Residue frames as a rotation matrix with the C-alpha (Angstrom) as fourth column:
MET 1
0.021 -0.867 0.499 79.66
0.328 -0.465 -0.822 184.52
0.945 0.181 0.274 14.34
THR 2
0.845 0.273 -0.460 80.85
0.503 -0.111 0.857 185.24
0.183 -0.955 -0.231 17.89
ASN 3
0.375 -0.739 0.560 83.20
-0.515 -0.668 -0.537 187.77
0.771 -0.087 -0.631 19.39
ASN 4
0.689 -0.232 0.686 85.74
-0.706 -0.004 0.708 186.54
-0.162 -0.973 -0.167 21.88
HIS 5
0.567 -0.772 0.286 88.91
-0.702 -0.272 0.658 185.83
-0.430 -0.574 -0.697 22.79
LEU 6
-0.496 -0.863 -0.098 91.45
-0.782 0.395 0.482 183.15
-0.377 0.316 -0.871 22.27
CYS 7
0.145 0.634 -0.760 90.45
-0.949 0.305 0.073 180.46
0.278 0.711 0.646 19.82
GLY 8
0.801 0.113 -0.588 91.86
-0.065 0.993 0.103 177.36
0.595 -0.045 0.802 21.43
PRO 9
0.819 -0.496 -0.289 94.64
0.488 0.336 0.806 175.87
-0.303 -0.801 0.517 23.54
GLY 10
-0.210 -0.973 0.093 97.39
0.873 -0.144 0.466 177.26
-0.441 0.179 0.880 21.28
GLY 11
0.192 0.344 -0.919 95.43
-0.096 -0.925 -0.367 180.06
-0.977 0.159 -0.145 19.66
CYS 12
0.894 0.138 0.426 95.50
0.407 0.150 -0.901 180.86
-0.189 0.979 0.078 15.94
PHE 13
0.135 -0.881 0.453 98.47
0.911 -0.069 -0.407 182.18
0.390 0.468 0.793 13.95
LEU 14
0.217 0.015 0.976 97.71
0.001 -1.000 0.015 185.74
0.976 -0.003 -0.217 15.05
CYS 15
0.906 0.193 0.377 97.52
-0.361 -0.115 0.925 184.92
0.222 -0.974 -0.034 18.77
GLN 16
0.765 -0.644 -0.016 100.64
0.607 0.712 0.354 182.77
-0.216 -0.280 0.935 18.62
SER 17
0.073 -0.787 0.613 102.67
0.904 -0.207 -0.374 185.45
0.421 0.581 0.696 16.88
CYS 18
0.302 0.125 0.945 101.84
-0.019 -0.990 0.137 188.50
0.953 -0.060 -0.297 18.99
LEU 19
-0.776 -0.565 0.281 103.10
-0.210 -0.189 -0.959 189.78
0.595 -0.803 0.028 22.34
LYS 20
-0.525 0.578 -0.625 101.16
0.819 0.543 -0.187 188.59
0.231 -0.610 -0.758 25.40
ASP 21
-0.646 0.240 -0.724 100.36
0.290 -0.801 -0.524 192.22
-0.706 -0.549 0.448 26.19
TRP 22
-0.812 0.318 -0.489 98.64
-0.581 -0.510 0.634 192.47
-0.048 0.799 0.599 22.79
LEU 23
-0.880 0.444 -0.167 96.28
0.390 0.877 0.279 189.53
0.270 0.180 -0.946 23.35
PRO 24
-0.361 0.807 -0.467 93.57
0.543 -0.226 -0.809 191.60
-0.758 -0.545 -0.357 25.11
ALA 25
-0.363 0.192 -0.912 93.46
-0.603 -0.795 0.073 193.89
-0.711 0.576 0.404 22.07
ILE 26
-0.909 0.037 -0.416 93.08
-0.314 0.594 0.740 190.84
0.274 0.803 -0.529 19.82
GLY 27
-0.743 0.644 -0.183 90.24
0.648 0.626 -0.434 189.59
-0.165 -0.441 -0.882 22.03
LEU 28
-0.213 0.666 -0.715 88.41
0.129 -0.706 -0.696 192.90
-0.968 -0.241 0.064 21.59
ASN 29
-0.159 0.050 -0.986 88.88
-0.803 -0.588 0.100 193.08
-0.574 0.808 0.134 17.82
LYS 30
-0.933 -0.286 -0.217 88.71
-0.359 0.761 0.540 189.45
0.011 0.582 -0.813 16.71
LYS 31
0.183 0.982 0.054 85.60
-0.959 0.190 -0.209 187.61
-0.215 -0.014 0.977 15.53
ASN 32
-0.756 -0.340 0.560 85.30
-0.265 0.940 0.213 183.83
-0.599 0.012 -0.801 15.58
ILE 33
-0.012 0.726 -0.688 83.46
-0.997 -0.066 -0.052 182.40
-0.083 0.685 0.724 12.58
LEU 34
-0.331 0.010 0.943 82.11
-0.157 0.985 -0.066 178.86
-0.930 -0.170 -0.325 12.50
VAL 35
-0.221 0.160 -0.962 82.05
-0.968 -0.153 0.197 177.62
-0.116 0.975 0.188 8.90
LYS 36
0.400 0.454 0.796 80.13
-0.371 0.875 -0.312 174.44
-0.838 -0.171 0.518 7.99
ARG 37
-0.502 -0.603 0.621 81.39
0.286 0.561 0.776 171.92
-0.816 0.567 -0.109 5.45
GLY 38
-0.259 0.342 0.903 80.77
0.966 0.107 0.237 173.22
-0.016 0.934 -0.358 1.93
GLN 39
0.756 0.572 -0.317 80.14
0.593 -0.805 -0.039 176.77
-0.277 -0.159 -0.948 3.12
LEU 40
0.220 -0.649 0.728 81.98
0.604 -0.496 -0.624 179.68
0.766 0.577 0.283 1.49
LEU 41
0.004 -0.319 -0.948 84.04
0.900 -0.412 0.142 181.84
-0.435 -0.854 0.285 3.84
PHE 42
0.110 0.097 -0.989 84.53
-0.323 -0.938 -0.128 184.43
-0.940 0.334 -0.072 1.11
LYS 43
0.522 0.132 0.843 84.35
0.660 0.563 -0.497 184.32
-0.540 0.816 0.207 -2.67
GLU 44
-0.549 -0.740 0.390 86.44
0.791 -0.309 0.528 185.63
-0.270 0.598 0.755 -5.53
GLY 45
-0.406 0.366 0.837 85.45
0.479 -0.695 0.536 189.25
0.778 0.619 0.106 -6.17
ASP 46
0.626 0.589 -0.510 84.27
0.737 -0.235 0.634 189.99
0.253 -0.773 -0.582 -2.62
PRO 47
0.567 -0.435 0.700 85.59
-0.291 -0.900 -0.324 193.31
0.771 -0.020 -0.637 -1.26
VAL 48
-0.190 -0.729 -0.658 88.63
0.587 0.452 -0.671 192.93
0.787 -0.514 0.342 1.01
LYS 49
0.592 0.424 0.686 87.78
-0.300 -0.674 0.675 193.95
0.748 -0.605 -0.271 4.57
GLY 50
0.492 -0.414 0.766 90.03
-0.829 0.047 0.557 191.75
-0.266 -0.909 -0.320 6.69
ILE 51
-0.303 -0.700 -0.647 92.17
-0.712 0.618 -0.335 188.65
0.634 0.359 -0.685 7.08
PHE 52
0.733 0.674 0.091 91.35
-0.614 0.598 0.516 185.18
0.293 -0.434 0.852 8.39
PHE 53
-0.496 -0.856 0.145 93.27
-0.826 0.414 -0.382 182.70
0.267 -0.309 -0.913 10.58
VAL 54
0.255 0.594 -0.763 92.27
-0.318 0.796 0.514 179.05
0.913 0.112 0.392 10.78
ALA 55
-0.109 -0.206 0.972 91.88
-0.993 -0.012 -0.115 177.93
0.036 -0.978 -0.204 14.40
SER 56
-0.492 -0.023 0.870 90.54
-0.207 0.974 -0.091 174.45
-0.846 -0.225 -0.484 13.63
GLY 57
0.577 0.737 0.352 89.27
0.127 0.345 -0.930 172.52
-0.807 0.581 0.106 10.62
ASN 58
-0.545 -0.732 0.409 90.27
0.465 0.142 0.874 172.53
-0.697 0.666 0.263 6.96
LEU 59
0.531 0.673 -0.515 89.44
-0.094 -0.558 -0.825 174.75
-0.842 0.487 -0.233 3.99
LYS 60
-0.011 -0.508 0.861 90.27
0.942 0.283 0.180 174.85
-0.335 0.813 0.475 0.30
VAL 61
0.003 -0.080 -0.997 91.48
-0.165 -0.983 0.078 178.02
-0.986 0.165 -0.017 -1.44
HIS 62
-0.217 0.063 0.974 90.31
0.795 0.590 0.139 177.95
-0.566 0.805 -0.178 -5.03
LYS 63
-0.428 -0.010 -0.904 89.92
-0.370 -0.910 0.185 180.03
-0.825 0.413 0.386 -8.17
ARG 64
0.669 0.687 0.285 87.75
0.072 0.321 -0.944 179.84
-0.740 0.652 0.165 -11.26
TRP 65
-0.516 -0.839 0.173 89.81
0.201 0.078 0.977 178.85
-0.833 0.538 0.128 -14.31
THR 66
-0.903 0.425 0.060 86.92
-0.032 -0.206 0.978 178.74
0.428 0.881 0.200 -16.78
LYS 67
-0.182 0.916 0.357 83.15
-0.897 -0.303 0.321 178.78
0.402 -0.262 0.877 -16.36
GLU 68
0.716 0.491 -0.496 83.24
-0.349 0.867 0.355 175.01
0.605 -0.081 0.792 -15.87
LYS 69
0.301 -0.717 -0.629 86.65
0.577 0.662 -0.478 174.49
0.759 -0.219 0.613 -14.28
GLU 70
0.905 -0.085 0.416 87.97
-0.379 -0.602 0.703 175.34
0.191 -0.794 -0.577 -10.84
VAL 71
0.097 -0.926 -0.364 91.57
0.143 0.375 -0.916 175.16
0.985 0.037 0.169 -9.68
ILE 72
0.968 0.091 -0.233 92.41
0.236 -0.030 0.971 174.49
0.081 -0.995 -0.051 -6.03
LEU 73
0.467 -0.824 0.320 95.51
-0.409 -0.523 -0.748 176.48
0.784 0.218 -0.582 -5.21
ARG 74
-0.728 -0.683 -0.062 96.07
-0.247 0.346 -0.905 175.09
0.639 -0.644 -0.420 -1.74
PHE 75
0.366 0.762 -0.535 94.46
0.442 0.364 0.820 173.64
0.819 -0.536 -0.203 1.35
ALA 76
-0.356 -0.419 0.835 94.53
-0.516 -0.657 -0.550 175.41
0.779 -0.627 0.018 4.72
LYS 77
0.177 0.357 -0.917 94.41
0.600 0.699 0.388 173.77
0.780 -0.619 -0.091 8.14
ASP 78
0.934 0.214 -0.285 94.63
0.354 -0.482 0.801 174.99
0.034 -0.849 -0.527 11.74
GLY 79
0.207 -0.873 -0.441 97.44
0.504 -0.291 0.813 177.50
-0.839 -0.390 0.380 12.11
ASP 80
-0.488 -0.384 0.784 97.21
0.869 -0.127 0.478 178.73
-0.084 0.915 0.396 8.52
ILE 81
-0.521 0.239 -0.819 96.26
-0.063 -0.968 -0.243 182.14
-0.851 -0.075 0.519 7.09
ILE 82
-0.265 0.495 0.828 93.52
0.954 0.258 0.151 182.81
-0.139 0.830 -0.540 4.54
GLY 83
0.762 0.637 0.120 92.68
0.647 -0.738 -0.189 186.03
-0.032 0.222 -0.975 2.74
HIS 84
0.206 -0.775 -0.597 96.21
0.361 -0.507 0.783 187.39
-0.910 -0.377 0.175 2.84
LEU 85
-0.480 -0.337 0.810 96.19
0.871 -0.073 0.486 187.88
-0.105 0.939 0.328 -0.95
GLY 86
0.525 0.723 0.448 93.92
0.719 -0.659 0.221 190.81
0.455 0.207 -0.866 -0.18
LEU 87
0.387 -0.433 -0.814 96.75
0.686 -0.454 0.568 192.59
-0.616 -0.779 0.122 1.67
GLY 88
-0.654 -0.663 0.364 97.93
0.730 -0.428 0.533 194.34
-0.198 0.614 0.764 -1.51
ASN 89
-0.848 0.274 -0.453 96.28
-0.282 -0.958 -0.051 197.23
-0.448 0.084 0.890 -3.30
GLN 90
-0.777 0.596 -0.202 93.68
0.046 0.374 0.926 195.02
0.628 0.710 -0.318 -4.97
PRO 91
-0.578 0.578 0.577 90.23
-0.807 -0.511 -0.296 195.91
0.124 -0.636 0.761 -3.47
THR 92
0.575 0.818 -0.008 88.74
-0.812 0.572 0.111 192.43
0.095 -0.057 0.994 -3.96
TYR 93
0.101 -0.493 0.864 89.78
-0.434 0.760 0.484 188.89
-0.895 -0.424 -0.137 -3.07
PRO 94
-0.192 -0.232 -0.954 91.36
-0.981 0.069 0.180 187.12
0.024 0.970 -0.241 -6.10
VAL 95
-0.807 -0.078 -0.585 90.41
-0.113 0.993 0.023 183.69
0.580 0.084 -0.810 -4.71
SER 96
0.350 0.903 0.248 87.61
-0.639 0.036 0.769 181.94
0.685 -0.427 0.589 -2.84
ALA 97
-0.833 -0.536 0.138 87.78
-0.463 0.539 -0.704 179.90
0.303 -0.650 -0.697 0.38
THR 98
0.290 0.938 -0.190 85.39
-0.696 0.343 0.631 177.05
0.657 -0.051 0.752 1.23
ALA 99
-0.153 -0.282 0.947 85.34
-0.912 0.410 -0.025 174.76
-0.381 -0.867 -0.320 4.26
ILE 100
-0.293 0.037 -0.955 85.86
-0.564 0.800 0.204 171.07
0.772 0.598 -0.214 3.46
ASP 101
-0.181 0.427 -0.886 84.82
0.760 0.633 0.150 170.19
0.625 -0.646 -0.439 7.02
GLN 102
0.829 0.559 0.012 83.45
0.428 -0.648 0.630 172.20
0.360 -0.517 -0.777 9.92
SER 103
-0.200 -0.975 0.102 86.02
0.799 -0.222 -0.559 174.89
0.568 -0.030 0.823 10.71
LEU 104
0.713 0.275 -0.645 86.58
0.613 -0.691 0.382 177.68
-0.341 -0.668 -0.662 13.22
VAL 105
-0.040 -0.671 0.741 88.15
0.857 -0.404 -0.320 180.75
0.514 0.622 0.591 11.65
CYS 106
0.114 -0.017 -0.993 89.33
0.730 -0.677 0.095 183.93
-0.674 -0.736 -0.065 13.38
TYR 107
0.208 0.072 0.976 88.83
0.860 -0.489 -0.147 187.25
0.466 0.869 -0.163 11.59
VAL 108
-0.022 -0.166 -0.986 90.23
0.591 -0.798 0.121 190.74
-0.807 -0.579 0.116 12.12
ASP 109
0.923 0.363 0.127 89.74
0.320 -0.544 -0.776 193.79
-0.213 0.757 -0.618 9.92
MET 110
0.436 -0.801 0.410 92.62
0.710 0.027 -0.703 195.21
0.552 0.598 0.581 7.93
ASP 111
0.424 -0.268 0.865 93.11
-0.372 -0.923 -0.104 198.30
0.826 -0.277 -0.490 10.05
PHE 112
0.776 -0.120 0.619 93.60
-0.590 0.206 0.780 196.26
-0.221 -0.971 0.089 13.21
PHE 113
0.821 -0.502 0.274 95.83
0.535 0.843 -0.058 193.74
-0.202 0.194 0.960 11.40
ASN 114
0.386 -0.696 0.606 98.07
0.396 -0.468 -0.790 196.50
0.833 0.545 0.094 10.05
THR 115
0.500 -0.180 0.847 98.31
-0.723 -0.624 0.295 197.97
0.476 -0.760 -0.442 13.57
SER 116
0.906 -0.134 0.403 99.21
-0.166 0.763 0.625 194.51
-0.391 -0.633 0.668 14.88
LEU 117
0.649 -0.704 0.288 102.03
0.687 0.380 -0.619 194.25
0.326 0.600 0.731 12.32
ASN 118
0.291 -0.526 0.799 103.43
-0.137 -0.849 -0.509 197.61
0.947 0.038 -0.319 13.46
VAL 119
0.528 -0.005 0.849 103.30
-0.830 -0.213 0.515 196.66
0.178 -0.977 -0.116 17.13
ASN 120
0.643 -0.182 0.744 104.42
-0.252 0.867 0.430 193.02
-0.723 -0.465 0.512 16.91
HIS 121
0.028 -0.731 -0.682 107.70
-0.974 -0.172 0.145 192.54
-0.223 0.661 -0.717 15.04
GLN 122
-0.713 -0.287 0.640 107.52
-0.260 0.956 0.139 188.75
-0.651 -0.068 -0.756 15.45
LEU 123
0.281 0.899 0.337 104.20
0.240 0.274 -0.931 188.77
-0.929 0.342 -0.139 13.59
SER 124
0.658 -0.088 -0.748 105.77
-0.648 -0.572 -0.503 190.72
-0.383 0.816 -0.433 10.72
ILE 125
-0.432 -0.897 -0.095 108.70
-0.857 0.376 0.353 188.28
-0.281 0.234 -0.931 10.51
LYS 126
-0.541 0.287 0.791 106.40
0.101 0.955 -0.278 185.23
-0.835 -0.071 -0.545 10.54
MET 127
0.610 0.776 -0.159 104.25
-0.024 -0.183 -0.983 186.79
-0.792 0.604 -0.093 7.82
MET 128
0.256 -0.605 -0.754 107.35
-0.943 -0.327 -0.058 187.29
-0.211 0.726 -0.654 5.64
HIS 129
-0.758 -0.532 0.378 108.31
-0.481 0.847 0.226 183.63
-0.440 -0.011 -0.898 6.16
PHE 130
-0.074 0.833 0.548 104.76
0.204 0.550 -0.810 182.57
-0.976 0.052 -0.211 5.33
PHE 131
0.730 0.337 -0.594 104.75
-0.427 -0.453 -0.782 184.55
-0.533 0.825 -0.187 2.08
ALA 132
-0.181 -0.887 -0.425 108.20
-0.967 0.083 0.240 183.22
-0.178 0.454 -0.873 1.11
ASN 133
-0.736 -0.062 0.674 107.13
-0.132 0.990 -0.052 179.62
-0.664 -0.127 -0.737 1.68
GLU 134
0.291 0.930 0.226 103.88
0.193 0.174 -0.966 180.12
-0.937 0.324 -0.129 -0.21
LEU 135
0.514 -0.181 -0.838 105.74
-0.771 -0.525 -0.360 181.68
-0.375 0.832 -0.410 -3.15
GLN 136
-0.612 -0.790 -0.007 108.10
-0.740 0.570 0.357 178.71
-0.278 0.224 -0.934 -3.32
GLU 137
-0.487 0.512 0.708 105.15
0.225 0.857 -0.464 176.29
-0.844 -0.067 -0.533 -3.30
SER 138
0.560 0.740 -0.373 103.35
-0.131 -0.366 -0.922 178.33
-0.818 0.565 -0.108 -5.95
GLU 139
0.114 -0.616 -0.780 106.40
-0.970 -0.239 0.047 178.30
-0.215 0.751 -0.624 -8.24
LYS 140
-0.807 -0.403 0.431 106.78
-0.366 0.915 0.171 174.54
-0.463 -0.019 -0.886 -7.75
ARG 141
-0.064 0.880 0.470 103.14
0.294 0.467 -0.834 173.95
-0.954 0.085 -0.289 -8.65
MET 142
0.607 0.236 -0.759 103.43
-0.553 -0.561 -0.616 176.12
-0.571 0.793 -0.210 -11.77
ARG 143
-0.385 -0.826 -0.411 106.46
-0.909 0.265 0.321 174.11
-0.156 0.498 -0.853 -12.88
ASN 144
-0.743 0.138 0.655 104.65
-0.014 0.975 -0.220 170.84
-0.669 -0.173 -0.723 -12.21
GLN 145
0.333 0.943 -0.023 101.59
0.039 -0.038 -0.999 171.94
-0.942 0.332 -0.049 -14.15
ALA 146
0.476 -0.193 -0.858 103.77
-0.810 -0.475 -0.343 172.85
-0.342 0.859 -0.382 -17.13
HIS 147
-0.276 -0.813 -0.513 106.08
-0.930 0.361 -0.073 169.82
0.245 0.456 -0.855 -17.21
MET 148
-0.796 -0.068 0.601 104.44
-0.364 0.848 -0.386 166.88
-0.484 -0.526 -0.700 -15.41
SER 149
-0.703 0.615 -0.358 102.02
-0.013 0.492 0.870 164.32
0.711 0.616 -0.338 -16.78
VAL 150
0.269 0.877 0.398 98.67
-0.630 -0.152 0.762 163.74
0.729 -0.455 0.512 -15.06
ARG 151
0.620 -0.085 -0.780 100.15
0.437 0.863 0.254 160.69
0.651 -0.498 0.572 -13.28
GLY 152
-0.442 -0.883 -0.160 103.00
0.681 -0.214 -0.700 162.79
0.584 -0.418 0.696 -11.92
ARG 153
-0.581 0.269 0.769 100.69
-0.397 -0.918 0.021 165.62
0.711 -0.293 0.639 -10.81
VAL 154
0.572 0.817 -0.077 98.30
-0.372 0.342 0.863 163.24
0.731 -0.465 0.499 -9.05
ALA 155
0.345 -0.548 -0.762 101.21
0.733 0.665 -0.146 161.53
0.586 -0.508 0.631 -7.30
GLN 156
-0.706 -0.635 0.315 102.58
0.357 -0.703 -0.616 164.92
0.612 -0.322 0.722 -6.23
ALA 157
-0.131 0.754 0.644 99.17
-0.592 -0.581 0.559 166.00
0.795 -0.308 0.522 -4.95
LEU 158
0.730 0.413 -0.545 98.84
0.096 0.728 0.679 162.84
0.677 -0.548 0.492 -2.83
ILE 159
-0.064 -0.851 -0.522 102.33
0.873 0.205 -0.442 163.27
0.483 -0.484 0.729 -1.35
SER 160
-0.694 -0.174 0.699 101.72
-0.016 -0.967 -0.256 166.99
0.720 -0.189 0.668 -0.68
LEU 161
0.298 0.890 0.346 98.47
-0.538 -0.143 0.831 166.24
0.788 -0.433 0.436 1.16
LYS 162
0.644 -0.139 -0.752 100.18
0.529 0.791 0.307 163.52
0.552 -0.596 0.583 3.20
ASN 163
-0.440 -0.894 -0.088 103.03
0.730 -0.299 -0.614 165.89
0.523 -0.334 0.784 4.12
GLN 164
-0.558 0.271 0.784 100.61
-0.314 -0.944 0.103 168.69
0.768 -0.189 0.612 5.05
PHE 165
0.273 0.856 0.439 98.02
-0.802 -0.050 0.596 166.72
0.532 -0.514 0.673 7.03
GLY 166
-0.629 -0.550 0.550 99.86
-0.761 0.581 -0.289 163.57
-0.161 -0.599 -0.784 8.12
LEU 167
-0.510 0.411 -0.755 98.26
-0.147 0.823 0.548 160.15
0.847 0.391 -0.360 8.55
ASN 168
0.262 0.632 0.729 95.54
-0.916 -0.076 0.394 159.00
0.304 -0.771 0.559 10.93
GLU 169
-0.179 -0.378 0.908 95.69
-0.778 0.619 0.104 155.84
-0.602 -0.688 -0.405 13.04
HIS 170
0.567 0.450 0.690 94.33
0.040 0.822 -0.569 153.78
-0.823 0.350 0.448 10.15
GLY 171
-0.346 -0.842 0.414 97.01
0.555 0.172 0.814 154.93
-0.756 0.511 0.408 7.70
PHE 172
0.369 0.521 0.769 94.77
0.922 -0.312 -0.231 157.26
0.119 0.794 -0.595 5.68
VAL 173
-0.681 -0.487 0.547 95.81
0.455 -0.867 -0.205 160.83
0.574 0.109 0.811 4.88
ASN 174
-0.531 0.425 -0.733 94.35
0.797 -0.044 -0.602 162.85
-0.288 -0.904 -0.315 7.75
VAL 175
-0.572 0.528 -0.628 91.98
-0.476 -0.837 -0.271 164.94
-0.669 0.144 0.730 5.65
GLU 176
-0.276 0.566 0.777 88.93
0.668 0.694 -0.268 163.93
-0.691 0.445 -0.570 3.64
ILE 177
-0.423 0.149 -0.894 88.35
-0.561 -0.818 0.130 165.49
-0.712 0.556 0.429 0.21
THR 178
0.657 0.714 0.243 86.25
-0.173 0.456 -0.873 164.56
-0.734 0.531 0.423 -2.80
ARG 179
0.025 -0.612 0.790 87.77
0.797 0.489 0.354 163.10
-0.603 0.621 0.500 -5.95
GLN 180
0.648 0.261 0.715 86.65
0.678 -0.625 -0.386 166.23
0.346 0.736 -0.582 -7.78
ASP 181
0.938 -0.347 0.025 88.66
-0.311 -0.805 0.505 168.37
-0.155 -0.481 -0.863 -5.34
LEU 182
0.241 -0.891 0.384 91.68
0.166 0.428 0.889 166.10
-0.956 -0.150 0.251 -5.76
ALA 183
0.216 -0.106 0.971 91.33
0.970 0.139 -0.201 166.50
-0.114 0.985 0.133 -9.55
SER 184
0.890 0.178 0.420 91.13
0.255 -0.957 -0.135 170.29
0.378 0.228 -0.897 -9.19
TYR 185
0.748 -0.663 0.038 94.18
-0.336 -0.329 0.882 170.28
-0.572 -0.673 -0.469 -6.91
SER 186
0.051 -0.734 0.677 96.11
0.443 0.624 0.643 168.08
-0.895 0.268 0.357 -9.38
GLY 187
-0.267 -0.068 -0.961 95.18
-0.667 -0.707 0.235 170.22
-0.695 0.704 0.143 -12.40
ALA 188
-0.997 -0.033 0.068 93.44
0.017 0.777 0.630 167.24
-0.074 0.629 -0.774 -13.99
VAL 189
-0.251 0.959 -0.128 89.95
-0.819 -0.140 0.557 166.61
0.517 0.245 0.820 -15.33
TYR 190
0.169 0.391 0.905 87.87
-0.896 0.443 -0.024 164.18
-0.411 -0.807 0.425 -13.26
GLU 191
0.951 0.258 -0.170 88.00
-0.309 0.832 -0.462 161.38
0.022 0.492 0.871 -15.85
SER 192
0.269 -0.935 -0.231 91.82
-0.266 0.159 -0.951 161.48
0.926 0.317 -0.207 -15.98
LEU 193
-0.358 -0.355 0.864 92.04
-0.912 -0.065 -0.405 161.43
0.200 -0.933 -0.300 -12.18
PHE 194
0.561 0.669 0.488 89.64
-0.741 0.668 -0.064 158.47
-0.369 -0.326 0.870 -12.04
ARG 195
0.882 -0.259 -0.395 91.76
-0.092 0.726 -0.682 156.46
0.463 0.637 0.616 -14.46
THR 196
-0.061 -0.977 0.202 94.99
-0.455 -0.153 -0.877 157.42
0.889 -0.145 -0.435 -12.69
ILE 197
-0.151 0.059 0.987 93.72
-0.983 0.094 -0.156 156.40
-0.102 -0.994 0.044 -9.25
ASN 198
0.866 0.480 0.138 92.49
-0.451 0.871 -0.195 153.08
-0.214 0.107 0.971 -10.66
ASP 199
0.589 -0.733 -0.341 95.94
-0.071 0.373 -0.925 152.52
0.805 0.569 0.167 -12.15
PHE 200
-0.293 -0.699 0.652 97.64
-0.741 -0.265 -0.617 153.45
0.604 -0.664 -0.441 -8.85
THR 201
0.288 0.496 0.819 95.34
-0.899 0.435 0.053 151.03
-0.329 -0.752 0.571 -6.99
GLU 202
0.973 0.084 -0.214 96.11
-0.176 0.871 -0.458 148.16
0.148 0.483 0.863 -9.39
LYS 203
0.277 -0.955 -0.109 99.85
0.028 0.122 -0.992 148.81
0.960 0.272 0.060 -9.00
GLY 204
0.466 -0.032 -0.884 99.64
0.834 0.349 0.427 149.06
0.295 -0.937 0.189 -5.20
LEU 205
-0.555 -0.699 0.452 100.73
0.543 -0.715 -0.440 152.72
0.630 0.001 0.776 -5.08
ALA 206
-0.934 0.356 0.015 97.68
-0.266 -0.669 -0.694 154.50
-0.237 -0.652 0.720 -3.61
THR 207
-0.584 0.811 0.032 93.95
0.673 0.461 0.579 154.11
0.455 0.359 -0.815 -3.32
ILE 208
-0.828 0.423 0.367 90.86
-0.515 -0.832 -0.204 156.16
0.219 -0.358 0.907 -2.48
THR 209
-0.599 0.716 -0.359 87.86
0.745 0.663 0.080 154.94
0.295 -0.220 -0.930 -0.49
GLY 210
0.538 0.811 -0.231 85.09
0.842 -0.532 0.092 157.52
-0.048 -0.244 -0.969 -0.51
ARG 211
0.902 -0.228 0.367 86.82
-0.171 -0.969 -0.181 160.74
0.397 0.100 -0.912 0.62
ARG 212
0.700 -0.641 0.316 89.73
-0.331 0.101 0.938 158.92
-0.633 -0.761 -0.141 2.26
MET 213
0.676 -0.577 -0.458 93.13
-0.522 0.063 -0.851 158.58
0.520 0.814 -0.259 0.59
MET 214
0.764 -0.507 0.400 95.76
-0.097 0.522 0.847 155.96
-0.638 -0.686 0.349 1.41
ILE 215
0.381 -0.758 -0.529 99.33
-0.884 -0.131 -0.449 155.96
0.271 0.639 -0.720 0.13
MET 216
0.974 0.066 0.218 100.48
-0.128 0.951 0.282 152.33
-0.188 -0.302 0.935 -0.10
ASN 217
0.366 -0.899 0.241 103.93
0.910 0.400 0.108 152.78
-0.193 0.179 0.965 -1.66
GLU 218
0.848 -0.023 -0.529 105.37
0.034 -0.995 0.099 156.24
-0.528 -0.102 -0.843 -1.03
VAL 219
-0.156 -0.988 0.006 108.80
-0.003 0.007 1.000 155.27
-0.988 0.156 -0.004 -2.39
MET 220
-0.453 0.020 0.891 107.37
0.825 0.388 0.411 154.35
-0.338 0.921 -0.192 -5.78
LEU 221
0.695 0.710 0.111 105.18
0.712 -0.658 -0.246 157.47
-0.102 0.250 -0.963 -5.88
MET 222
0.569 -0.561 -0.601 108.24
-0.150 -0.790 0.594 159.62
-0.808 -0.248 -0.534 -5.15
LYS 223
-0.505 -0.758 0.412 110.20
0.276 0.311 0.910 157.85
-0.818 0.573 0.052 -7.91
LEU 224
0.050 0.610 0.791 107.31
0.993 0.055 -0.105 158.48
-0.108 0.790 -0.603 -10.33
ILE 225
0.889 0.288 -0.357 107.38
0.308 -0.951 0.000 162.18
-0.339 -0.109 -0.934 -9.40
GLU 226
0.153 -0.927 -0.343 111.16
-0.198 -0.369 0.908 162.44
-0.968 -0.072 -0.240 -9.79
ASP 227
-0.550 -0.353 0.757 111.20
0.593 0.474 0.651 160.61
-0.589 0.807 -0.051 -13.16
ASP 228
0.314 0.777 0.546 108.25
0.949 -0.233 -0.215 162.68
-0.040 0.585 -0.810 -14.43
GLY 229
0.865 0.063 -0.498 109.88
0.174 -0.968 0.181 165.95
-0.471 -0.243 -0.848 -13.40
LEU 230
-0.114 -0.986 0.123 113.10
0.485 0.053 0.873 165.35
-0.867 0.159 0.472 -15.34
């Protein structure tokens, strides 16, 4: 963990959203945290002390559903916020965050973040937009979990990951996750995900090689999602 200053060429969400005159204060109060792949940033039930901004890398935000089952609520990449669910009156984090590859995360305590909101109106506006977008995505996922089949949910998960992370030069979705994480994100058990991916591969819709995902026929996946959501 290291103190200091701006986190990269563009800075994190906090640096990008605040007045230039406020950046020295951020530099004095911000901590940069390097998180290795598979390492917890914070876990469900930890006391809320601050808020995190992803400067680089990718993390999963997840929650225990049962003793054996975990649900991945979303993935976070550079420019995203983590730990904001602790901004309410709840004294502990209701979710956990784990790095899926090496990540650099910026941290400020709640007192300084609240002061930053009061001083920087643009930050407050961007936070409202962030919460509104996240609420819309959360409501969409709840609807999908209730009404979609496993095939539809897996297709939706693949499209969502492609839209969030884009594609690399080889045509793979530009993030690497395990099949178990994809199952948890889709709201499916591992065995159902395995069968669904095999079916998608046979039909030329999508395939997975190790941790890498490739969408081969986005049009047909979108049609599957639309038909399943009716």
